[in-house]
PDB file with SEQRES, HELIX, SHEET and CRYST1 records, atoms N, CA, C and O in Angstrom:
SEQRES   1 A   66  MET TYR ASP ILE ALA GLN TYR GLU PRO SER ILE ALA LYS          
SEQRES   2 A   66  LEU GLU GLU ILE VAL LYS GLN LEU GLU ALA GLY GLU LEU          
SEQRES   3 A   66  SER LEU SER ASP SER MET ASP LEU PHE GLU GLN GLY MET          
SEQRES   4 A   66  LYS ALA SER LYS GLU CYS TYR GLU ILE LEU LYS ASN ALA          
SEQRES   5 A   66  GLU GLN LYS LEU LYS ILE LEU SER GLU GLU ASP GLU GLU          
SEQRES   6 A   66  GLU                                                          
HELIX    1 AA1 ILE A    4  GLN A    6  5                                   3    
HELIX    2 AA2 TYR A    7  ALA A   23  1                                  17    
HELIX    3 AA3 LEU A   28  GLU A   65  1                                  38    
CRYST1    1.000    1.000    1.000  90.00  90.00  90.00 P 1           1          
ATOM      1  N   MET A   1     118.048  98.860  80.860  1.00  0.00           N  
ATOM      2  CA  MET A   1     119.122  98.953  79.878  1.00  0.00           C  
ATOM      3  C   MET A   1     118.882 100.160  78.983  1.00  0.00           C  
ATOM      4  O   MET A   1     117.769 100.392  78.510  1.00  0.00           O  
ATOM      5  N   TYR A   2     119.932 100.912  78.764  1.00  0.00           N  
ATOM      6  CA  TYR A   2     119.833 102.119  77.967  1.00  0.00           C  
ATOM      7  C   TYR A   2     120.250 101.846  76.532  1.00  0.00           C  
ATOM      8  O   TYR A   2     121.123 101.020  76.264  1.00  0.00           O  
ATOM      9  N   ASP A   3     119.611 102.551  75.625  1.00  0.00           N  
ATOM     10  CA  ASP A   3     119.888 102.419  74.199  1.00  0.00           C  
ATOM     11  C   ASP A   3     120.898 103.477  73.782  1.00  0.00           C  
ATOM     12  O   ASP A   3     120.835 104.612  74.255  1.00  0.00           O  
ATOM     13  N   ILE A   4     121.823 103.121  72.907  1.00  0.00           N  
ATOM     14  CA  ILE A   4     122.855 104.050  72.438  1.00  0.00           C  
ATOM     15  C   ILE A   4     122.242 105.306  71.806  1.00  0.00           C  
ATOM     16  O   ILE A   4     122.854 106.374  71.826  1.00  0.00           O  
ATOM     17  N   ALA A   5     121.038 105.178  71.248  1.00  0.00           N  
ATOM     18  CA  ALA A   5     120.371 106.329  70.643  1.00  0.00           C  
ATOM     19  C   ALA A   5     119.985 107.370  71.690  1.00  0.00           C  
ATOM     20  O   ALA A   5     119.706 108.518  71.344  1.00  0.00           O  
ATOM     21  N   GLN A   6     119.967 106.987  72.951  1.00  0.00           N  
ATOM     22  CA  GLN A   6     119.629 107.918  74.026  1.00  0.00           C  
ATOM     23  C   GLN A   6     120.839 108.732  74.481  1.00  0.00           C  
ATOM     24  O   GLN A   6     120.693 109.667  75.267  1.00  0.00           O  
ATOM     25  N   TYR A   7     122.026 108.387  73.996  1.00  0.00           N  
ATOM     26  CA  TYR A   7     123.235 109.060  74.471  1.00  0.00           C  
ATOM     27  C   TYR A   7     123.242 110.550  74.137  1.00  0.00           C  
ATOM     28  O   TYR A   7     123.451 111.385  75.017  1.00  0.00           O  
ATOM     29  N   GLU A   8     123.017 110.878  72.883  1.00  0.00           N  
ATOM     30  CA  GLU A   8     123.091 112.291  72.489  1.00  0.00           C  
ATOM     31  C   GLU A   8     122.073 113.160  73.227  1.00  0.00           C  
ATOM     32  O   GLU A   8     122.437 114.233  73.709  1.00  0.00           O  
ATOM     33  N   PRO A   9     120.802 112.732  73.335  1.00  0.00           N  
ATOM     34  CA  PRO A   9     119.869 113.549  74.123  1.00  0.00           C  
ATOM     35  C   PRO A   9     120.274 113.660  75.598  1.00  0.00           C  
ATOM     36  O   PRO A   9     120.092 114.709  76.216  1.00  0.00           O  
ATOM     37  N   SER A  10     120.810 112.600  76.148  1.00  0.00           N  
ATOM     38  CA  SER A  10     121.233 112.626  77.554  1.00  0.00           C  
ATOM     39  C   SER A  10     122.415 113.553  77.762  1.00  0.00           C  
ATOM     40  O   SER A  10     122.446 114.311  78.732  1.00  0.00           O  
ATOM     41  N   ILE A  11     123.381 113.504  76.869  1.00  0.00           N  
ATOM     42  CA  ILE A  11     124.551 114.366  77.013  1.00  0.00           C  
ATOM     43  C   ILE A  11     124.174 115.826  76.768  1.00  0.00           C  
ATOM     44  O   ILE A  11     124.726 116.722  77.407  1.00  0.00           O  
ATOM     45  N   ALA A  12     123.241 116.072  75.851  1.00  0.00           N  
ATOM     46  CA  ALA A  12     122.779 117.438  75.610  1.00  0.00           C  
ATOM     47  C   ALA A  12     122.064 117.978  76.848  1.00  0.00           C  
ATOM     48  O   ALA A  12     122.244 119.139  77.217  1.00  0.00           O  
ATOM     49  N   LYS A  13     121.265 117.143  77.478  1.00  0.00           N  
ATOM     50  CA  LYS A  13     120.573 117.549  78.705  1.00  0.00           C  
ATOM     51  C   LYS A  13     121.593 117.875  79.792  1.00  0.00           C  
ATOM     52  O   LYS A  13     121.460 118.877  80.494  1.00  0.00           O  
ATOM     53  N   LEU A  14     122.600 117.035  79.928  1.00  0.00           N  
ATOM     54  CA  LEU A  14     123.633 117.254  80.930  1.00  0.00           C  
ATOM     55  C   LEU A  14     124.386 118.560  80.661  1.00  0.00           C  
ATOM     56  O   LEU A  14     124.661 119.321  81.589  1.00  0.00           O  
ATOM     57  N   GLU A  15     124.714 118.816  79.409  1.00  0.00           N  
ATOM     58  CA  GLU A  15     125.413 120.057  79.052  1.00  0.00           C  
ATOM     59  C   GLU A  15     124.568 121.284  79.381  1.00  0.00           C  
ATOM     60  O   GLU A  15     125.095 122.290  79.856  1.00  0.00           O  
ATOM     61  N   GLU A  16     123.278 121.208  79.135  1.00  0.00           N  
ATOM     62  CA  GLU A  16     122.384 122.328  79.438  1.00  0.00           C  
ATOM     63  C   GLU A  16     122.309 122.564  80.949  1.00  0.00           C  
ATOM     64  O   GLU A  16     122.312 123.706  81.408  1.00  0.00           O  
ATOM     65  N   ILE A  17     122.242 121.491  81.701  1.00  0.00           N  
ATOM     66  CA  ILE A  17     122.198 121.607  83.160  1.00  0.00           C  
ATOM     67  C   ILE A  17     123.475 122.255  83.676  1.00  0.00           C  
ATOM     68  O   ILE A  17     123.420 123.144  84.525  1.00  0.00           O  
ATOM     69  N   VAL A  18     124.614 121.820  83.174  1.00  0.00           N  
ATOM     70  CA  VAL A  18     125.890 122.392  83.597  1.00  0.00           C  
ATOM     71  C   VAL A  18     125.933 123.876  83.275  1.00  0.00           C  
ATOM     72  O   VAL A  18     126.372 124.682  84.095  1.00  0.00           O  
ATOM     73  N   LYS A  19     125.479 124.235  82.090  1.00  0.00           N  
ATOM     74  CA  LYS A  19     125.464 125.639  81.679  1.00  0.00           C  
ATOM     75  C   LYS A  19     124.615 126.473  82.640  1.00  0.00           C  
ATOM     76  O   LYS A  19     125.020 127.565  83.041  1.00  0.00           O  
ATOM     77  N   GLN A  20     123.434 125.957  83.011  1.00  0.00           N  
ATOM     78  CA  GLN A  20     122.559 126.685  83.925  1.00  0.00           C  
ATOM     79  C   GLN A  20     123.181 126.813  85.311  1.00  0.00           C  
ATOM     80  O   GLN A  20     123.093 127.865  85.944  1.00  0.00           O  
ATOM     81  N   LEU A  21     123.810 125.737  85.778  1.00  0.00           N  
ATOM     82  CA  LEU A  21     124.440 125.784  87.099  1.00  0.00           C  
ATOM     83  C   LEU A  21     125.633 126.741  87.110  1.00  0.00           C  
ATOM     84  O   LEU A  21     125.840 127.468  88.082  1.00  0.00           O  
ATOM     85  N   GLU A  22     126.406 126.741  86.042  1.00  0.00           N  
ATOM     86  CA  GLU A  22     127.568 127.621  85.972  1.00  0.00           C  
ATOM     87  C   GLU A  22     127.184 129.092  85.898  1.00  0.00           C  
ATOM     88  O   GLU A  22     127.952 129.959  86.314  1.00  0.00           O  
ATOM     89  N   ALA A  23     126.000 129.373  85.371  1.00  0.00           N  
ATOM     90  CA  ALA A  23     125.543 130.767  85.275  1.00  0.00           C  
ATOM     91  C   ALA A  23     125.365 131.373  86.663  1.00  0.00           C  
ATOM     92  O   ALA A  23     125.505 132.584  86.835  1.00  0.00           O  
ATOM     93  N   GLY A  24     125.057 130.540  87.649  1.00  0.00           N  
ATOM     94  CA  GLY A  24     124.946 131.009  89.018  1.00  0.00           C  
ATOM     95  C   GLY A  24     123.762 131.909  89.304  1.00  0.00           C  
ATOM     96  O   GLY A  24     123.792 132.686  90.258  1.00  0.00           O  
ATOM     97  N   GLU A  25     122.733 131.819  88.503  1.00  0.00           N  
ATOM     98  CA  GLU A  25     121.573 132.700  88.666  1.00  0.00           C  
ATOM     99  C   GLU A  25     120.378 132.019  89.322  1.00  0.00           C  
ATOM    100  O   GLU A  25     119.309 132.618  89.430  1.00  0.00           O  
ATOM    101  N   LEU A  26     120.547 130.784  89.756  1.00  0.00           N  
ATOM    102  CA  LEU A  26     119.440 130.024  90.335  1.00  0.00           C  
ATOM    103  C   LEU A  26     119.488 130.072  91.850  1.00  0.00           C  
ATOM    104  O   LEU A  26     120.539 130.295  92.450  1.00  0.00           O  
ATOM    105  N   SER A  27     118.340 129.860  92.450  1.00  0.00           N  
ATOM    106  CA  SER A  27     118.304 129.740  93.905  1.00  0.00           C  
ATOM    107  C   SER A  27     118.986 128.440  94.310  1.00  0.00           C  
ATOM    108  O   SER A  27     119.227 127.566  93.477  1.00  0.00           O  
ATOM    109  N   LEU A  28     119.290 128.324  95.579  1.00  0.00           N  
ATOM    110  CA  LEU A  28     119.924 127.115  96.069  1.00  0.00           C  
ATOM    111  C   LEU A  28     119.028 125.906  95.831  1.00  0.00           C  
ATOM    112  O   LEU A  28     119.507 124.843  95.435  1.00  0.00           O  
ATOM    113  N   SER A  29     117.752 126.062  96.066  1.00  0.00           N  
ATOM    114  CA  SER A  29     116.798 124.966  95.870  1.00  0.00           C  
ATOM    115  C   SER A  29     116.752 124.532  94.404  1.00  0.00           C  
ATOM    116  O   SER A  29     116.795 123.340  94.102  1.00  0.00           O  
ATOM    117  N   ASP A  30     116.666 125.500  93.505  1.00  0.00           N  
ATOM    118  CA  ASP A  30     116.639 125.181  92.076  1.00  0.00           C  
ATOM    119  C   ASP A  30     117.963 124.553  91.629  1.00  0.00           C  
ATOM    120  O   ASP A  30     117.978 123.642  90.800  1.00  0.00           O  
ATOM    121  N   SER A  31     119.069 125.046  92.183  1.00  0.00           N  
ATOM    122  CA  SER A  31     120.377 124.489  91.849  1.00  0.00           C  
ATOM    123  C   SER A  31     120.475 123.036  92.305  1.00  0.00           C  
ATOM    124  O   SER A  31     121.014 122.192  91.590  1.00  0.00           O  
ATOM    125  N   MET A  32     119.959 122.751  93.486  1.00  0.00           N  
ATOM    126  CA  MET A  32     119.983 121.379  93.997  1.00  0.00           C  
ATOM    127  C   MET A  32     119.137 120.461  93.125  1.00  0.00           C  
ATOM    128  O   MET A  32     119.540 119.334  92.837  1.00  0.00           O  
ATOM    129  N   ASP A  33     117.966 120.935  92.703  1.00  0.00           N  
ATOM    130  CA  ASP A  33     117.106 120.150  91.815  1.00  0.00           C  
ATOM    131  C   ASP A  33     117.808 119.860  90.494  1.00  0.00           C  
ATOM    132  O   ASP A  33     117.782 118.735  89.995  1.00  0.00           O  
ATOM    133  N   LEU A  34     118.436 120.891  89.937  1.00  0.00           N  
ATOM    134  CA  LEU A  34     119.156 120.709  88.675  1.00  0.00           C  
ATOM    135  C   LEU A  34     120.346 119.778  88.848  1.00  0.00           C  
ATOM    136  O   LEU A  34     120.631 118.954  87.978  1.00  0.00           O  
ATOM    137  N   PHE A  35     121.039 119.911  89.971  1.00  0.00           N  
ATOM    138  CA  PHE A  35     122.168 119.030  90.239  1.00  0.00           C  
ATOM    139  C   PHE A  35     121.707 117.580  90.265  1.00  0.00           C  
ATOM    140  O   PHE A  35     122.371 116.707  89.707  1.00  0.00           O  
ATOM    141  N   GLU A  36     120.572 117.318  90.910  1.00  0.00           N  
ATOM    142  CA  GLU A  36     120.026 115.961  90.961  1.00  0.00           C  
ATOM    143  C   GLU A  36     119.690 115.455  89.563  1.00  0.00           C  
ATOM    144  O   GLU A  36     119.978 114.304  89.233  1.00  0.00           O  
ATOM    145  N   GLN A  37     119.083 116.308  88.743  1.00  0.00           N  
ATOM    146  CA  GLN A  37     118.779 115.928  87.360  1.00  0.00           C  
ATOM    147  C   GLN A  37     120.066 115.649  86.589  1.00  0.00           C  
ATOM    148  O   GLN A  37     120.129 114.724  85.780  1.00  0.00           O  
ATOM    149  N   GLY A  38     121.087 116.458  86.850  1.00  0.00           N  
ATOM    150  CA  GLY A  38     122.371 116.272  86.186  1.00  0.00           C  
ATOM    151  C   GLY A  38     123.019 114.956  86.565  1.00  0.00           C  
ATOM    152  O   GLY A  38     123.617 114.288  85.721  1.00  0.00           O  
ATOM    153  N   MET A  39     122.905 114.580  87.831  1.00  0.00           N  
ATOM    154  CA  MET A  39     123.454 113.301  88.270  1.00  0.00           C  
ATOM    155  C   MET A  39     122.742 112.137  87.578  1.00  0.00           C  
ATOM    156  O   MET A  39     123.374 111.147  87.206  1.00  0.00           O  
ATOM    157  N   LYS A  40     121.428 112.262  87.409  1.00  0.00           N  
ATOM    158  CA  LYS A  40     120.672 111.216  86.715  1.00  0.00           C  
ATOM    159  C   LYS A  40     121.103 111.138  85.253  1.00  0.00           C  
ATOM    160  O   LYS A  40     121.304 110.046  84.722  1.00  0.00           O  
ATOM    161  N   ALA A  41     121.243 112.291  84.603  1.00  0.00           N  
ATOM    162  CA  ALA A  41     121.670 112.318  83.200  1.00  0.00           C  
ATOM    163  C   ALA A  41     123.080 111.760  83.059  1.00  0.00           C  
ATOM    164  O   ALA A  41     123.377 111.045  82.101  1.00  0.00           O  
ATOM    165  N   SER A  42     123.946 112.085  84.011  1.00  0.00           N  
ATOM    166  CA  SER A  42     125.313 111.567  83.998  1.00  0.00           C  
ATOM    167  C   SER A  42     125.316 110.047  84.126  1.00  0.00           C  
ATOM    168  O   SER A  42     126.067 109.364  83.430  1.00  0.00           O  
ATOM    169  N   LYS A  43     124.484 109.522  85.009  1.00  0.00           N  
ATOM    170  CA  LYS A  43     124.392 108.075  85.185  1.00  0.00           C  
ATOM    171  C   LYS A  43     123.894 107.410  83.907  1.00  0.00           C  
ATOM    172  O   LYS A  43     124.400 106.359  83.512  1.00  0.00           O  
ATOM    173  N   GLU A  44     122.899 108.024  83.257  1.00  0.00           N  
ATOM    174  CA  GLU A  44     122.388 107.484  81.995  1.00  0.00           C  
ATOM    175  C   GLU A  44     123.512 107.413  80.961  1.00  0.00           C  
ATOM    176  O   GLU A  44     123.684 106.392  80.295  1.00  0.00           O  
ATOM    177  N   CYS A  45     124.272 108.496  80.830  1.00  0.00           N  
ATOM    178  CA  CYS A  45     125.368 108.530  79.859  1.00  0.00           C  
ATOM    179  C   CYS A  45     126.394 107.452  80.175  1.00  0.00           C  
ATOM    180  O   CYS A  45     126.864 106.754  79.277  1.00  0.00           O  
ATOM    181  N   TYR A  46     126.740 107.316  81.447  1.00  0.00           N  
ATOM    182  CA  TYR A  46     127.702 106.303  81.852  1.00  0.00           C  
ATOM    183  C   TYR A  46     127.209 104.901  81.510  1.00  0.00           C  
ATOM    184  O   TYR A  46     127.960 104.088  80.972  1.00  0.00           O  
ATOM    185  N   GLU A  47     125.948 104.619  81.822  1.00  0.00           N  
ATOM    186  CA  GLU A  47     125.389 103.298  81.555  1.00  0.00           C  
ATOM    187  C   GLU A  47     125.333 103.008  80.058  1.00  0.00           C  
ATOM    188  O   GLU A  47     125.610 101.887  79.632  1.00  0.00           O  
ATOM    189  N   ILE A  48     124.982 104.000  79.270  1.00  0.00           N  
ATOM    190  CA  ILE A  48     124.931 103.833  77.813  1.00  0.00           C  
ATOM    191  C   ILE A  48     126.321 103.482  77.285  1.00  0.00           C  
ATOM    192  O   ILE A  48     126.472 102.551  76.494  1.00  0.00           O  
ATOM    193  N   LEU A  49     127.340 104.233  77.724  1.00  0.00           N  
ATOM    194  CA  LEU A  49     128.697 103.970  77.264  1.00  0.00           C  
ATOM    195  C   LEU A  49     129.211 102.626  77.761  1.00  0.00           C  
ATOM    196  O   LEU A  49     129.915 101.924  77.035  1.00  0.00           O  
ATOM    197  N   LYS A  50     128.867 102.265  78.990  1.00  0.00           N  
ATOM    198  CA  LYS A  50     129.273 100.976  79.538  1.00  0.00           C  
ATOM    199  C   LYS A  50     128.664  99.836  78.732  1.00  0.00           C  
ATOM    200  O   LYS A  50     129.347  98.858  78.425  1.00  0.00           O  
ATOM    201  N   ASN A  51     127.387  99.955  78.389  1.00  0.00           N  
ATOM    202  CA  ASN A  51     126.719  98.932  77.579  1.00  0.00           C  
ATOM    203  C   ASN A  51     127.334  98.844  76.186  1.00  0.00           C  
ATOM    204  O   ASN A  51     127.521  97.751  75.652  1.00  0.00           O  
ATOM    205  N   ALA A  52     127.645  99.987  75.607  1.00  0.00           N  
ATOM    206  CA  ALA A  52     128.265  99.999  74.277  1.00  0.00           C  
ATOM    207  C   ALA A  52     129.637  99.337  74.329  1.00  0.00           C  
ATOM    208  O   ALA A  52     130.001  98.588  73.423  1.00  0.00           O  
ATOM    209  N   GLU A  53     130.396  99.610  75.381  1.00  0.00           N  
ATOM    210  CA  GLU A  53     131.708  99.000  75.540  1.00  0.00           C  
ATOM    211  C   GLU A  53     131.595  97.476  75.662  1.00  0.00           C  
ATOM    212  O   GLU A  53     132.391  96.739  75.080  1.00  0.00           O  
ATOM    213  N   GLN A  54     130.607  97.018  76.419  1.00  0.00           N  
ATOM    214  CA  GLN A  54     130.408  95.580  76.566  1.00  0.00           C  
ATOM    215  C   GLN A  54     130.053  94.929  75.238  1.00  0.00           C  
ATOM    216  O   GLN A  54     130.541  93.844  74.921  1.00  0.00           O  
ATOM    217  N   LYS A  55     129.199  95.597  74.461  1.00  0.00           N  
ATOM    218  CA  LYS A  55     128.832  95.063  73.146  1.00  0.00           C  
ATOM    219  C   LYS A  55     130.047  94.975  72.239  1.00  0.00           C  
ATOM    220  O   LYS A  55     130.233  93.988  71.528  1.00  0.00           O  
ATOM    221  N   LEU A  56     130.888  96.030  72.267  1.00  0.00           N  
ATOM    222  CA  LEU A  56     132.089  96.030  71.440  1.00  0.00           C  
ATOM    223  C   LEU A  56     133.049  94.923  71.868  1.00  0.00           C  
ATOM    224  O   LEU A  56     133.679  94.280  71.028  1.00  0.00           O  
ATOM    225  N   LYS A  57     133.155  94.709  73.154  1.00  0.00           N  
ATOM    226  CA  LYS A  57     134.027  93.643  73.657  1.00  0.00           C  
ATOM    227  C   LYS A  57     133.535  92.278  73.183  1.00  0.00           C  
ATOM    228  O   LYS A  57     134.331  91.440  72.759  1.00  0.00           O  
ATOM    229  N   ILE A  58     132.236  92.058  73.253  1.00  0.00           N  
ATOM    230  CA  ILE A  58     131.647  90.796  72.793  1.00  0.00           C  
ATOM    231  C   ILE A  58     131.896  90.604  71.299  1.00  0.00           C  
ATOM    232  O   ILE A  58     132.285  89.522  70.858  1.00  0.00           O  
ATOM    233  N   LEU A  59     131.666  91.672  70.524  1.00  0.00           N  
ATOM    234  CA  LEU A  59     131.889  91.585  69.087  1.00  0.00           C  
ATOM    235  C   LEU A  59     133.354  91.309  68.768  1.00  0.00           C  
ATOM    236  O   LEU A  59     133.659  90.532  67.863  1.00  0.00           O  
ATOM    237  N   SER A  60     134.258  91.941  69.504  1.00  0.00           N  
ATOM    238  CA  SER A  60     135.689  91.724  69.272  1.00  0.00           C  
ATOM    239  C   SER A  60     136.081  90.288  69.588  1.00  0.00           C  
ATOM    240  O   SER A  60     136.858  89.672  68.859  1.00  0.00           O  
ATOM    241  N   GLU A  61     135.537  89.759  70.681  1.00  0.00           N  
ATOM    242  CA  GLU A  61     135.833  88.375  71.051  1.00  0.00           C  
ATOM    243  C   GLU A  61     135.283  87.407  70.011  1.00  0.00           C  
ATOM    244  O   GLU A  61     135.934  86.417  69.675  1.00  0.00           O  
ATOM    245  N   GLU A  62     134.090  87.688  69.502  1.00  0.00           N  
ATOM    246  CA  GLU A  62     133.503  86.833  68.461  1.00  0.00           C  
ATOM    247  C   GLU A  62     134.344  86.891  67.196  1.00  0.00           C  
ATOM    248  O   GLU A  62     134.546  85.878  66.527  1.00  0.00           O  
ATOM    249  N   ASP A  63     134.831  88.076  66.875  1.00  0.00           N  
ATOM    250  CA  ASP A  63     135.652  88.251  65.672  1.00  0.00           C  
ATOM    251  C   ASP A  63     136.973  87.489  65.811  1.00  0.00           C  
ATOM    252  O   ASP A  63     137.456  86.903  64.843  1.00  0.00           O  
ATOM    253  N   GLU A  64     137.544  87.496  66.992  1.00  0.00           N  
ATOM    254  CA  GLU A  64     138.794  86.777  67.231  1.00  0.00           C  
ATOM    255  C   GLU A  64     138.614  85.270  67.121  1.00  0.00           C  
ATOM    256  O   GLU A  64     139.533  84.557  66.716  1.00  0.00           O  
ATOM    257  N   GLU A  65     137.441  84.791  67.478  1.00  0.00           N  
ATOM    258  CA  GLU A  65     137.162  83.360  67.421  1.00  0.00           C  
ATOM    259  C   GLU A  65     137.027  82.856  65.981  1.00  0.00           C  
ATOM    260  O   GLU A  65     137.252  81.677  65.706  1.00  0.00           O  
ATOM    261  N   GLU A  66     136.664  83.742  65.082  1.00  0.00           N  
ATOM    262  CA  GLU A  66     136.454  83.324  63.681  1.00  0.00           C  
ATOM    263  C   GLU A  66     137.714  83.165  62.942  1.00  0.00           C  
ATOM    264  O   GLU A  66     137.697  82.820  61.760  1.00  0.00           O  
TER     265      GLU A  66                                                      
END                                                                             
């Protein structure tokens, strides 16, 4: 489970990876490695947001019950 506090560092890492890939100055091997890291960072961001959404849904349902 990912913590919401990890979102900003993960998104910053993803942005840096995209910037490096877009520059087009890396070898194919290095680009593939960075792409893999970017996919991992993207998954982390997705999971963090998904968990946050679930928490908000639970809180909203609890609020409606009161």
